[in-house]
LUMVOKOL-843702 format. One record per residue: x, z, y of N, C-alpha, C in turn; residue number from 1; residue in one letter. Coordinates in Angstrom, 2 decimals. Example, Ala and Ser with C-alpha at 12.3 -4.5 7.8 and 13.67 -1.06 7.14 Angstrom:
<recs>
((13.19,7.80,-5.69),(12.30,7.80,-4.50),(13.20,7.80,-3.30),1,"a")
((12.85,7.08,-2.25),(13.67,7.14,-1.06),(12.90,7.87,0.03),2,"s")
</recs>
This chain:
<recs>
((0.84,0.00,-1.16),(-0.01,0.01,-0.03),(0.86,0.02,1.30),1,"f")
((2.03,0.61,1.19),(2.95,0.71,2.41),(3.76,-0.57,2.55),2,"a")
((3.69,-1.50,1.57),(4.43,-2.76,1.69),(6.00,-2.57,1.48),3,"g")
((6.34,-1.57,0.80),(7.78,-1.36,0.49),(8.24,-2.12,-0.75),4,"r")
((8.61,-3.41,-0.42),(8.95,-4.38,-1.49),(10.09,-3.94,-2.35),5,"l")
((11.18,-3.51,-1.74),(12.44,-3.15,-2.49),(12.15,-2.01,-3.34),6,"l")
((11.43,-1.00,-2.84),(11.11,0.14,-3.72),(10.20,-0.25,-4.88),7,"s")
((9.26,-1.17,-4.63),(8.43,-1.67,-5.73),(9.16,-2.38,-6.77),8,"l")
((10.10,-3.20,-6.38),(10.95,-3.99,-7.30),(11.81,-2.98,-8.16),9,"k")
((12.27,-1.92,-7.50),(13.13,-0.95,-8.19),(12.30,-0.26,-9.22),10,"t")
((11.16,0.10,-8.90),(10.27,0.86,-9.89),(9.94,-0.07,-11.08),11,"l")
((9.63,-1.27,-10.75),(9.27,-2.21,-11.94),(10.50,-2.35,-12.78),12,"i")
((11.71,-2.50,-12.17),(12.92,-2.63,-12.93),(13.23,-1.45,-13.82),13,"a")
((12.69,-0.26,-13.34),(12.96,0.98,-14.11),(11.87,1.14,-15.23),14,"q")
((10.97,0.18,-15.30),(10.01,0.19,-16.38),(8.63,0.78,-16.06),15,"g")
((8.32,1.00,-14.82),(7.03,1.43,-14.50),(5.94,0.36,-14.81),16,"f")
((4.80,0.84,-15.23),(3.77,-0.04,-15.62),(3.01,-0.58,-14.41),17,"n")
((3.01,-1.85,-14.23),(2.30,-2.43,-12.99),(0.79,-2.25,-13.05),18,"v")
((0.27,-1.98,-14.25),(-1.18,-1.87,-14.35),(-1.59,-0.38,-14.55),19,"n")
((-0.70,0.48,-14.06),(-1.11,1.97,-14.05),(-2.28,2.12,-13.08),20,"l")
((-3.26,2.94,-13.52),(-4.45,3.11,-12.75),(-4.63,4.59,-12.26),21,"l")
((-5.32,4.81,-11.21),(-5.72,6.08,-10.80),(-6.99,6.49,-11.57),22,"t")
((-7.50,7.67,-11.30),(-8.74,8.09,-12.03),(-9.89,7.19,-11.66),23,"t")
((-9.83,6.57,-10.48),(-10.92,5.65,-10.09),(-10.65,4.28,-10.42),24,"d")
((-9.67,3.98,-11.33),(-9.27,2.71,-11.85),(-8.69,1.86,-10.67),25,"r")
((-8.07,2.41,-9.72),(-7.44,1.62,-8.67),(-5.99,1.28,-9.10),26,"v")
((-5.62,-0.02,-9.01),(-4.28,-0.39,-9.46),(-3.42,-0.58,-8.29),27,"s")
((-2.14,-0.77,-8.55),(-1.19,-1.10,-7.46),(-1.49,-2.41,-6.74),28,"a")
((-1.98,-3.35,-7.56),(-2.43,-4.63,-6.97),(-3.53,-4.46,-5.96),29,"l")
((-4.47,-3.55,-6.34),(-5.59,-3.25,-5.40),(-4.99,-2.77,-4.07),30,"h")
((-4.08,-1.83,-4.18),(-3.53,-1.21,-2.99),(-2.70,-2.27,-2.13),31,"e")
((-1.92,-3.11,-2.79),(-1.12,-4.10,-2.07),(-2.10,-5.11,-1.35),32,"a")
((-3.17,-5.50,-1.93),(-4.08,-6.37,-1.28),(-4.87,-5.69,-0.20),33,"c")
((-5.19,-4.49,-0.35),(-5.78,-3.73,0.77),(-4.93,-3.56,1.94),34,"l")
((-3.65,-3.48,1.72),(-2.63,-3.34,2.80),(-2.32,-4.76,3.28),35,"g")
((-2.76,-5.79,2.63),(-2.39,-7.18,3.11),(-0.99,-7.53,2.85),36,"g")
((-0.34,-6.95,1.86),(1.11,-7.20,1.53),(1.26,-8.33,0.48),37,"h")
((1.40,-9.54,0.93),(1.45,-10.65,0.02),(2.68,-10.59,-0.90),38,"v")
((3.86,-10.23,-0.34),(5.14,-10.20,-1.20),(4.92,-9.18,-2.30),39,"a")
((4.37,-8.04,-1.98),(4.19,-6.96,-3.06),(3.20,-7.45,-4.09),40,"c")
((2.08,-8.05,-3.68),(1.13,-8.55,-4.51),(1.67,-9.59,-5.50),41,"a")
((2.48,-10.45,-4.89),(3.11,-11.55,-5.75),(4.00,-11.00,-6.79),42,"k")
((4.89,-10.00,-6.40),(5.76,-9.38,-7.46),(4.95,-8.71,-8.52),43,"v")
((3.90,-8.01,-8.21),(3.02,-7.40,-9.13),(2.41,-8.40,-10.12),44,"l")
((1.89,-9.51,-9.54),(1.21,-10.52,-10.40),(2.25,-11.18,-11.29),45,"l")
((3.42,-11.46,-10.77),(4.45,-12.05,-11.57),(4.97,-11.20,-12.79),46,"e")
((4.71,-9.86,-12.58),(5.10,-8.96,-13.56),(3.92,-8.45,-14.44),47,"n")
((2.87,-9.23,-14.41),(1.69,-9.05,-15.31),(0.61,-8.17,-14.82),48,"g")
((0.49,-7.92,-13.56),(-0.68,-7.23,-12.97),(-1.96,-8.03,-13.32),49,"a")
((-3.03,-7.27,-13.64),(-4.29,-7.89,-13.97),(-5.03,-8.28,-12.65),50,"q")
((-5.22,-9.61,-12.52),(-5.67,-10.12,-11.25),(-7.14,-9.80,-11.06),51,"v")
((-7.91,-9.64,-12.19),(-9.41,-9.37,-11.96),(-9.78,-7.94,-12.29),52,"n")
((-8.77,-7.05,-12.25),(-9.03,-5.64,-12.56),(-10.02,-5.10,-11.55),53,"a")
((-11.01,-4.27,-12.10),(-12.05,-3.74,-11.20),(-12.03,-2.16,-11.21),54,"a")
((-12.19,-1.67,-10.08),(-12.36,-0.15,-9.94),(-13.65,0.27,-10.50),55,"t")
((-13.89,1.63,-10.57),(-15.18,2.11,-11.12),(-16.29,1.64,-10.19),56,"i")
((-16.09,1.24,-9.05),(-17.12,0.69,-8.19),(-17.19,-0.84,-8.23),57,"d")
((-16.44,-1.44,-9.17),(-16.48,-2.89,-9.28),(-15.64,-3.62,-8.21),58,"g")
((-14.82,-2.99,-7.52),(-14.01,-3.64,-6.43),(-12.82,-4.29,-7.13),59,"v")
((-12.55,-5.51,-6.79),(-11.43,-6.31,-7.31),(-10.34,-6.41,-6.23),60,"t")
((-9.12,-6.79,-6.60),(-8.09,-7.10,-5.68),(-8.51,-8.16,-4.63),61,"p")
((-9.24,-9.13,-5.08),(-9.73,-10.22,-4.18),(-10.64,-9.69,-3.14),62,"l")
((-11.52,-8.75,-3.51),(-12.47,-8.05,-2.52),(-11.50,-7.33,-1.53),63,"f")
((-10.50,-6.62,-2.02),(-9.66,-5.86,-1.05),(-8.87,-6.77,-0.14),64,"n")
((-8.50,-7.97,-0.61),(-7.79,-8.94,0.21),(-8.68,-9.43,1.32),65,"a")
((-10.04,-9.59,1.04),(-10.99,-10.01,2.07),(-11.20,-8.87,2.98),66,"c")
((-11.18,-7.67,2.50),(-11.29,-6.50,3.30),(-10.16,-6.44,4.42),67,"c")
((-8.96,-6.66,3.99),(-7.85,-6.60,4.87),(-7.72,-7.79,5.80),68,"s")
((-8.37,-8.89,5.40),(-8.31,-10.14,6.12),(-7.07,-10.96,5.89),69,"g")
((-6.43,-10.74,4.69),(-5.22,-11.52,4.40),(-5.61,-12.80,3.65),70,"s")
((-5.67,-13.93,4.35),(-6.01,-15.23,3.80),(-4.90,-15.57,2.78),71,"a")
((-3.67,-15.17,3.09),(-2.51,-15.50,2.14),(-2.73,-14.77,0.86),72,"a")
((-3.11,-13.51,0.86),(-3.39,-12.78,-0.42),(-4.54,-13.40,-1.16),73,"c")
((-5.61,-13.71,-0.43),(-6.77,-14.36,-1.09),(-6.32,-15.65,-1.83),74,"v")
((-5.57,-16.50,-1.12),(-5.10,-17.74,-1.75),(-4.21,-17.56,-2.93),75,"s")
((-3.34,-16.61,-2.85),(-2.42,-16.37,-3.93),(-3.19,-15.76,-5.17),76,"m")
((-4.11,-14.87,-4.90),(-4.93,-14.30,-6.01),(-5.69,-15.36,-6.75),77,"l")
((-6.21,-16.30,-5.93),(-6.98,-17.43,-6.64),(-6.07,-18.30,-7.41),78,"l")
((-4.82,-18.56,-6.97),(-3.87,-19.29,-7.72),(-3.51,-18.56,-9.02),79,"e")
((-3.56,-17.28,-9.03),(-3.23,-16.62,-10.23),(-4.47,-16.28,-11.13),80,"f")
((-5.60,-16.95,-10.76),(-6.78,-16.85,-11.66),(-7.85,-15.90,-11.24),81,"g")
((-7.85,-15.38,-10.01),(-8.86,-14.46,-9.58),(-10.25,-15.19,-9.62),82,"a")
((-11.28,-14.48,-10.01),(-12.63,-15.07,-10.05),(-13.18,-15.01,-8.67),83,"q")
((-13.47,-16.17,-8.01),(-13.96,-16.27,-6.71),(-15.45,-15.96,-6.67),84,"a")
((-16.24,-16.37,-7.73),(-17.62,-16.08,-7.72),(-17.87,-14.98,-8.70),85,"q")
((-18.32,-13.87,-8.29),(-18.47,-12.65,-9.16),(-19.84,-12.46,-9.49),86,"l")
((-20.19,-11.60,-10.48),(-21.58,-11.35,-10.87),(-22.34,-10.59,-9.76),87,"g")
((-23.65,-10.75,-9.71),(-24.46,-10.16,-8.62),(-24.43,-8.66,-8.58),88,"s")
((-23.95,-7.97,-9.65),(-23.89,-6.52,-9.61),(-22.54,-6.00,-8.96),89,"h")
((-21.62,-6.89,-8.72),(-20.30,-6.53,-8.19),(-20.23,-6.71,-6.72),90,"l")
((-19.42,-5.99,-5.96),(-19.18,-6.23,-4.54),(-18.66,-7.67,-4.36),91,"p")
((-19.19,-8.39,-3.41),(-18.90,-9.72,-3.15),(-17.79,-9.96,-2.17),92,"s")
((-16.68,-10.64,-2.55),(-15.64,-10.92,-1.53),(-16.06,-11.74,-0.30),93,"p")
((-16.89,-12.79,-0.56),(-17.25,-13.54,0.55),(-18.14,-12.79,1.59),94,"i")
((-18.99,-11.97,1.08),(-19.79,-11.17,1.95),(-18.91,-10.14,2.78),95,"h")
((-17.95,-9.66,2.12),(-17.01,-8.71,2.86),(-16.25,-9.52,3.90),96,"e")
((-15.79,-10.74,3.63),(-15.09,-11.54,4.57),(-16.00,-11.86,5.78),97,"a")
((-17.26,-12.23,5.54),(-18.19,-12.58,6.59),(-18.52,-11.27,7.41),98,"a")
((-18.68,-10.17,6.77),(-18.96,-8.94,7.40),(-17.84,-8.52,8.39),99,"k")
((-16.64,-8.73,8.06),(-15.50,-8.30,8.86),(-15.03,-9.43,9.80),100,"r")
((-15.61,-10.58,9.77),(-15.16,-11.70,10.65),(-13.89,-12.38,10.19),101,"g")
((-13.55,-12.28,8.92),(-12.37,-12.85,8.40),(-12.65,-14.28,7.94),102,"h")
((-12.68,-15.23,8.96),(-13.07,-16.58,8.67),(-12.19,-17.32,7.70),103,"r")
((-10.87,-17.19,7.84),(-10.01,-17.89,7.01),(-10.13,-17.40,5.48),104,"e")
((-10.34,-16.16,5.25),(-10.67,-15.70,3.90),(-11.87,-16.34,3.31),105,"c")
((-12.90,-16.36,4.14),(-14.17,-16.93,3.80),(-14.08,-18.45,3.50),106,"m")
((-13.28,-19.21,4.31),(-13.10,-20.64,4.04),(-12.33,-20.85,2.77),107,"e")
((-11.35,-20.01,2.47),(-10.51,-20.13,1.29),(-11.37,-19.99,-0.02),108,"t")
((-12.32,-18.99,0.05),(-13.17,-18.74,-1.03),(-14.19,-19.97,-1.23),109,"l")
((-14.68,-20.45,-0.14),(-15.61,-21.58,-0.20),(-14.94,-22.85,-0.79),110,"l")
((-13.66,-22.99,-0.36),(-12.86,-24.14,-1.00),(-12.65,-24.01,-2.39),111,"a")
((-12.74,-22.82,-2.99),(-12.60,-22.58,-4.43),(-13.92,-22.38,-5.08),112,"h")
((-14.94,-22.99,-4.58),(-16.21,-23.13,-5.30),(-17.21,-22.04,-5.16),113,"g")
((-17.01,-21.04,-4.25),(-18.04,-19.99,-3.97),(-19.24,-20.66,-3.32),114,"v")
((-20.42,-20.34,-3.78),(-21.65,-20.86,-3.21),(-21.84,-20.40,-1.72),115,"d")
((-21.98,-21.30,-0.81),(-22.08,-20.88,0.52),(-23.35,-20.05,0.83),116,"v")
((-24.34,-20.22,-0.06),(-25.58,-19.49,0.06),(-25.67,-18.38,-0.99),117,"d")
((-24.56,-17.94,-1.51),(-24.60,-16.86,-2.52),(-25.30,-15.65,-2.02),118,"q")
((-26.39,-15.27,-2.74),(-27.21,-14.12,-2.35),(-26.73,-12.85,-3.02),119,"e")
((-26.61,-11.86,-2.16),(-26.29,-10.53,-2.69),(-27.52,-9.66,-2.52),120,"d")
((-27.99,-8.94,-3.63),(-29.23,-8.20,-3.57),(-29.32,-7.22,-2.34),121,"p")
((-28.14,-6.65,-2.06),(-28.12,-5.61,-1.01),(-27.86,-6.23,0.40),122,"q")
((-27.12,-7.35,0.46),(-26.69,-7.88,1.77),(-27.23,-9.29,2.14),123,"h")
((-27.97,-9.92,1.20),(-28.47,-11.24,1.53),(-27.43,-12.34,1.35),124,"g")
((-27.47,-13.39,2.24),(-26.58,-14.44,2.14),(-25.34,-14.13,3.00),125,"s")
((-24.19,-14.87,2.85),(-23.14,-14.71,3.75),(-23.50,-14.94,5.14),126,"p")
((-24.28,-15.90,5.43),(-24.77,-16.31,6.78),(-25.55,-15.08,7.38),127,"l")
((-26.41,-14.49,6.57),(-27.20,-13.33,7.05),(-26.23,-12.18,7.39),128,"y")
((-25.24,-12.02,6.53),(-24.26,-10.89,6.79),(-23.54,-11.14,8.09),129,"m")
((-23.01,-12.36,8.28),(-22.28,-12.75,9.53),(-23.16,-12.54,10.73),130,"a")
((-24.45,-12.87,10.67),(-25.35,-12.67,11.81),(-25.66,-11.19,12.05),131,"c")
((-25.74,-10.37,10.95),(-25.98,-9.01,11.09),(-24.88,-8.25,11.79),132,"t")
((-23.61,-8.68,11.51),(-22.51,-8.03,12.12),(-21.87,-8.85,13.31),133,"y")
((-22.66,-9.81,13.78),(-22.37,-10.68,14.97),(-21.01,-11.30,14.96),134,"q")
((-20.73,-11.94,13.76),(-19.42,-12.58,13.69),(-19.73,-14.08,13.96),135,"r")
((-19.59,-14.39,15.19),(-19.96,-15.73,15.68),(-19.22,-16.87,14.98),136,"t")
((-17.81,-16.64,14.89),(-17.02,-17.81,14.35),(-17.35,-17.99,12.86),137,"e")
((-17.65,-16.90,12.18),(-18.05,-17.00,10.75),(-19.39,-17.79,10.62),138,"c")
((-20.31,-17.41,11.54),(-21.62,-18.08,11.59),(-21.38,-19.64,11.76),139,"v")
((-20.61,-19.93,12.77),(-20.34,-21.32,13.03),(-19.84,-22.09,11.84),140,"k")
((-18.83,-21.50,11.17),(-18.19,-22.17,10.07),(-19.12,-22.33,8.91),141,"k")
((-19.87,-21.24,8.59),(-20.87,-21.36,7.53),(-21.88,-22.45,7.73),142,"l")
((-22.36,-22.55,8.98),(-23.34,-23.53,9.31),(-22.78,-24.99,9.21),143,"l")
((-21.45,-25.12,9.69),(-20.77,-26.43,9.56),(-20.68,-26.77,8.14),144,"e")
((-20.39,-25.89,7.27),(-20.22,-26.14,5.84),(-21.47,-26.26,5.03),145,"l")
((-22.63,-26.23,5.69),(-23.85,-26.52,5.04),(-24.66,-25.33,4.56),146,"g")
((-24.38,-24.13,5.09),(-25.23,-22.96,4.73),(-26.64,-23.23,5.06),147,"a")
((-27.57,-22.82,4.24),(-29.05,-22.91,4.48),(-29.34,-21.95,5.64),148,"n")
((-29.79,-22.51,6.73),(-29.95,-21.74,7.97),(-31.10,-20.72,7.87),149,"v")
((-32.02,-20.93,6.92),(-33.17,-20.07,6.76),(-33.04,-19.10,5.51),150,"n")
((-31.93,-19.05,4.88),(-31.79,-18.10,3.67),(-31.01,-16.91,4.20),151,"v")
((-31.73,-15.77,4.03),(-31.20,-14.47,4.53),(-31.26,-13.46,3.41),152,"g")
((-31.92,-12.37,3.71),(-32.19,-11.29,2.76),(-33.72,-11.20,2.51),153,"k")
((-34.09,-11.69,1.31),(-35.46,-11.88,0.98),(-36.21,-12.63,2.12),154,"r")
((-37.19,-12.06,2.75),(-37.96,-12.80,3.72),(-37.39,-12.74,5.13),155,"l")
((-36.31,-11.86,5.27),(-35.66,-11.66,6.55),(-34.63,-12.82,6.62),156,"d")
((-34.76,-13.70,7.71),(-33.80,-14.81,7.87),(-32.66,-14.42,8.78),157,"t")
((-31.59,-15.27,8.78),(-30.52,-15.04,9.68),(-30.91,-14.91,11.14),158,"p")
((-32.01,-15.67,11.49),(-32.59,-15.63,12.88),(-33.14,-14.27,13.19),159,"l")
((-33.79,-13.67,12.19),(-34.30,-12.31,12.37),(-33.20,-11.37,12.67),160,"h")
((-32.10,-11.48,11.91),(-30.98,-10.62,12.07),(-30.37,-10.77,13.42),161,"a")
((-30.21,-12.05,13.90),(-29.50,-12.31,15.21),(-30.42,-11.78,16.28),162,"a")
((-31.71,-11.99,16.18),(-32.71,-11.51,17.24),(-32.64,-9.99,17.27),163,"a")
((-32.59,-9.33,16.17),(-32.57,-7.82,16.05),(-31.34,-7.29,16.73),164,"r")
((-30.22,-8.06,16.59),(-28.87,-7.62,17.15),(-28.71,-8.11,18.61),165,"k")
((-29.71,-8.83,19.19),(-29.54,-9.39,20.55),(-28.41,-10.32,20.74),166,"s")
((-28.06,-11.14,19.63),(-26.96,-12.10,19.75),(-27.47,-13.37,20.17),167,"s")
((-27.47,-13.57,21.52),(-28.04,-14.81,22.11),(-27.24,-16.09,21.70),168,"v")
((-25.88,-16.00,21.63),(-25.14,-17.22,21.16),(-25.47,-17.60,19.77),169,"e")
((-25.59,-16.54,18.83),(-25.91,-16.88,17.46),(-27.34,-17.33,17.34),170,"i")
((-28.21,-16.79,18.08),(-29.63,-17.31,18.12),(-29.65,-18.83,18.39),171,"v")
((-29.01,-19.18,19.49),(-29.01,-20.59,19.92),(-28.34,-21.48,18.79),172,"i")
((-27.21,-20.99,18.23),(-26.51,-21.69,17.12),(-27.51,-22.02,15.96),173,"l")
((-28.22,-20.92,15.54),(-29.09,-21.07,14.44),(-30.28,-22.05,14.68),174,"l")
((-30.83,-21.91,15.87),(-31.88,-22.85,16.17),(-31.39,-24.29,16.27),175,"i")
((-30.17,-24.56,16.82),(-29.53,-25.87,16.89),(-29.43,-26.43,15.48),176,"d")
((-29.13,-25.52,14.43),(-28.93,-26.01,13.09),(-30.25,-25.96,12.32),177,"y")
((-31.40,-25.78,13.06),(-32.63,-26.00,12.38),(-33.39,-24.75,11.87),178,"g")
((-32.97,-23.57,12.34),(-33.69,-22.36,11.99),(-35.11,-22.39,12.45),179,"a")
((-35.99,-21.87,11.60),(-37.37,-21.89,11.96),(-37.81,-20.63,12.64),180,"d")
((-38.09,-20.68,13.94),(-38.51,-19.50,14.72),(-39.82,-18.82,14.24),181,"p")
((-40.60,-19.61,13.47),(-41.90,-19.11,13.08),(-41.87,-18.39,11.78),182,"k")
((-40.72,-18.36,11.10),(-40.67,-17.65,9.80),(-40.95,-16.09,10.00),183,"c")
((-41.76,-15.59,9.13),(-42.06,-14.23,9.22),(-41.52,-13.40,8.06),184,"r")
((-41.01,-12.21,8.36),(-40.36,-11.35,7.33),(-41.45,-10.49,6.60),185,"n")
((-41.03,-9.56,5.85),(-41.98,-8.71,5.06),(-42.92,-7.91,5.92),186,"a")
((-42.47,-7.72,7.17),(-43.38,-6.97,8.11),(-44.21,-7.92,8.95),187,"d")
((-44.20,-9.18,8.58),(-44.99,-10.25,9.20),(-44.59,-10.46,10.62),188,"l")
((-43.30,-10.26,10.92),(-42.75,-10.49,12.27),(-41.87,-11.70,12.31),189,"k")
((-41.93,-12.45,13.36),(-40.98,-13.51,13.59),(-39.87,-13.10,14.48),190,"c")
((-38.92,-13.92,14.65),(-37.69,-13.52,15.46),(-38.08,-13.03,16.89),191,"a")
((-39.04,-13.73,17.49),(-39.49,-13.36,18.82),(-39.99,-11.98,18.89),192,"l")
((-40.69,-11.57,17.80),(-41.25,-10.12,17.80),(-40.20,-9.08,17.75),193,"d")
((-38.93,-9.50,17.29),(-37.84,-8.56,17.18),(-36.92,-8.49,18.42),194,"l")
((-37.08,-9.52,19.26),(-36.16,-9.60,20.44),(-36.57,-8.55,21.44),195,"a")
((-35.56,-8.05,22.13),(-35.78,-7.05,23.17),(-36.62,-7.66,24.36),196,"t")
((-37.65,-7.12,24.85),(-38.48,-7.74,25.92),(-37.56,-8.04,27.11),197,"p")
((-37.81,-9.23,27.69),(-37.12,-9.68,28.94),(-35.60,-9.87,28.74),198,"h")
((-35.15,-9.97,27.47),(-33.75,-10.21,27.22),(-33.37,-11.65,27.14),199,"s")
((-32.08,-12.03,27.10),(-31.68,-13.43,27.00),(-32.06,-14.01,25.67),200,"k")
((-32.13,-13.16,24.69),(-32.55,-13.69,23.37),(-34.02,-14.09,23.41),201,"v")
((-34.81,-13.22,23.98),(-36.33,-13.52,24.16),(-36.46,-14.86,24.90),202,"e")
((-35.65,-15.07,26.03),(-35.71,-16.25,26.80),(-35.43,-17.47,25.96),203,"q")
((-34.29,-17.33,25.21),(-33.79,-18.41,24.37),(-34.87,-18.78,23.38),204,"a")
((-35.50,-17.86,22.77),(-36.50,-18.12,21.69),(-37.77,-18.72,22.35),205,"l")
((-38.13,-18.27,23.55),(-39.37,-18.88,24.22),(-39.01,-20.28,24.64),206,"l")
((-37.82,-20.53,25.05),(-37.50,-21.89,25.48),(-37.61,-22.90,24.28),207,"l")
((-37.34,-22.39,23.13),(-37.35,-23.26,21.93),(-38.65,-23.09,21.08),208,"r")
((-39.62,-22.55,21.71),(-40.87,-22.27,20.97),(-41.68,-23.56,20.68),209,"e")
((-41.50,-24.54,21.68),(-42.18,-25.81,21.48),(-41.48,-26.70,20.46),210,"g")
((-42.07,-27.94,20.33),(-41.44,-28.84,19.35),(-40.02,-29.18,19.75),211,"p")
((-39.26,-29.49,18.81),(-37.87,-29.96,19.07),(-37.75,-31.32,19.65),212,"a")
((-36.75,-31.64,20.40),(-36.57,-33.01,20.98),(-36.33,-34.01,19.81),213,"s")
((-36.52,-35.32,20.11),(-36.38,-36.33,19.20),(-34.98,-36.39,18.81),214,"l")
((-34.02,-36.21,19.76),(-32.60,-36.24,19.36),(-32.26,-35.11,18.34),215,"a")
((-32.85,-33.97,18.62),(-32.48,-32.83,17.68),(-33.13,-33.07,16.27),216,"q")
((-34.35,-33.62,16.31),(-35.00,-33.88,15.00),(-34.22,-34.97,14.21),217,"l")
((-33.62,-35.93,14.91),(-32.85,-37.00,14.29),(-31.56,-36.35,13.69),218,"c")
((-30.94,-35.46,14.46),(-29.66,-34.79,13.95),(-29.98,-34.06,12.71),219,"r")
((-30.99,-33.27,12.73),(-31.35,-32.45,11.59),(-31.61,-33.26,10.33),220,"l")
((-32.37,-34.44,10.61),(-32.75,-35.29,9.51),(-31.52,-35.90,8.88),221,"c")
((-30.66,-36.37,9.71),(-29.36,-37.02,9.18),(-28.46,-36.05,8.45),222,"i")
((-28.35,-34.81,8.98),(-27.59,-33.77,8.33),(-28.18,-33.38,7.00),223,"r")
((-29.49,-33.25,6.90),(-30.10,-32.92,5.68),(-29.91,-33.98,4.60),224,"r")
((-30.00,-35.33,5.03),(-29.84,-36.41,4.08),(-28.34,-36.45,3.63),225,"r")
((-27.40,-36.15,4.47),(-25.98,-36.16,4.16),(-25.62,-35.00,3.27),226,"l")
((-26.37,-33.84,3.42),(-26.11,-32.66,2.67),(-24.84,-31.94,3.17),227,"g")
((-24.30,-31.12,2.27),(-23.10,-30.37,2.58),(-21.84,-31.19,2.81),228,"r")
((-21.90,-32.44,2.46),(-20.74,-33.28,2.67),(-20.65,-33.86,4.06),229,"s")
((-21.57,-33.41,4.93),(-21.68,-34.04,6.24),(-20.38,-34.10,7.06),230,"c")
((-19.48,-33.07,6.92),(-18.22,-33.00,7.64),(-17.37,-34.16,7.27),231,"l")
((-17.46,-34.59,6.00),(-16.62,-35.72,5.49),(-17.41,-37.07,5.76),232,"c")
((-18.79,-37.01,5.70),(-19.45,-38.24,5.68),(-19.76,-38.79,7.05),233,"s")
((-19.91,-37.88,7.99),(-20.26,-38.40,9.46),(-19.22,-39.39,9.94),234,"v")
((-17.95,-39.14,9.80),(-16.93,-40.09,10.32),(-17.00,-41.45,9.70),235,"p")
((-17.58,-41.58,8.48),(-17.72,-42.85,7.76),(-18.87,-43.66,8.20),236,"k")
((-19.74,-43.14,9.05),(-20.92,-43.77,9.54),(-20.56,-44.87,10.59),237,"l")
((-19.44,-44.99,11.13),(-19.01,-46.00,12.08),(-19.91,-45.81,13.39),238,"h")
((-20.11,-44.59,13.80),(-20.82,-44.42,15.02),(-19.86,-44.11,16.13),239,"l")
((-20.36,-44.34,17.43),(-19.59,-43.97,18.58),(-19.18,-42.47,18.53),240,"p")
((-18.04,-42.16,19.04),(-17.55,-40.72,19.01),(-18.46,-39.74,19.49),241,"e")
((-19.17,-40.02,20.65),(-20.12,-39.03,21.12),(-21.26,-38.70,20.20),242,"p")
((-21.69,-39.70,19.42),(-22.81,-39.47,18.41),(-22.22,-38.71,17.24),243,"l")
((-21.00,-39.07,16.81),(-20.40,-38.19,15.74),(-20.23,-36.75,16.15),244,"q")
((-19.82,-36.49,17.37),(-19.64,-35.11,17.78),(-21.05,-34.42,17.90),245,"n")
((-22.01,-35.21,18.28),(-23.35,-34.57,18.40),(-23.86,-34.20,16.98),246,"f")
((-23.62,-35.05,15.92),(-24.06,-34.80,14.55),(-23.26,-33.60,13.96),247,"l")
((-22.04,-33.50,14.40),(-21.14,-32.43,13.86),(-21.25,-31.13,14.75),248,"l")
((-22.03,-31.09,15.70),(-22.23,-29.93,16.58),(-20.92,-29.52,17.35),249,"h")
((-20.16,-30.62,17.75),(-18.97,-30.32,18.46),(-19.17,-30.22,19.99),250,"r")
</recs>
């Protein structure tokens, strides 16, 4: 955890077991990743540390790497066979990355096949998590990569979460990507019902209460048709650069 690489190498050379566990089943690899120490984690893995070892709470080294925000640790763990997509009963690395605003960790996981709409029973989708903790850059990236803008936590959508947190920038982002302001949660409330009266969020939602513009409807239709490959597909459409930028929300 302290990142003392020379001491770690000395202990391993003296025969210490790299998979030694605490009573809570925390390994040295867990600690190295939680501290964001890539060199220590690499030495442990090269000497047989179990990459998918889980604590009694189901926490893996990959989860800890997302917790610390070390994209280098995340990438290396995946190279050594860490499971990017875990069972629904285990703490989710991508949700932890979204919660803490660690965008690079999140992108690395998505590049290794994690479902951008992976739902966690406790936290909802990664987009919902990012909205709940007001991580604007993560919200942008998830939307760019094709996250379903209306998938949240059961009936509560990302727009509900953003309105509840008074995040006007995120509210506008979600609506631009096609969020439905009329969706109602389990309490039968829409996003406008959750906005603070006379706030910028309320104003933003009221301004977008009417029908969308033809330009916006066209953008949403094209993006839906292209699907999650839109970032790669839009440049192949041979459109003028301003139109490409519009479709890509640049």
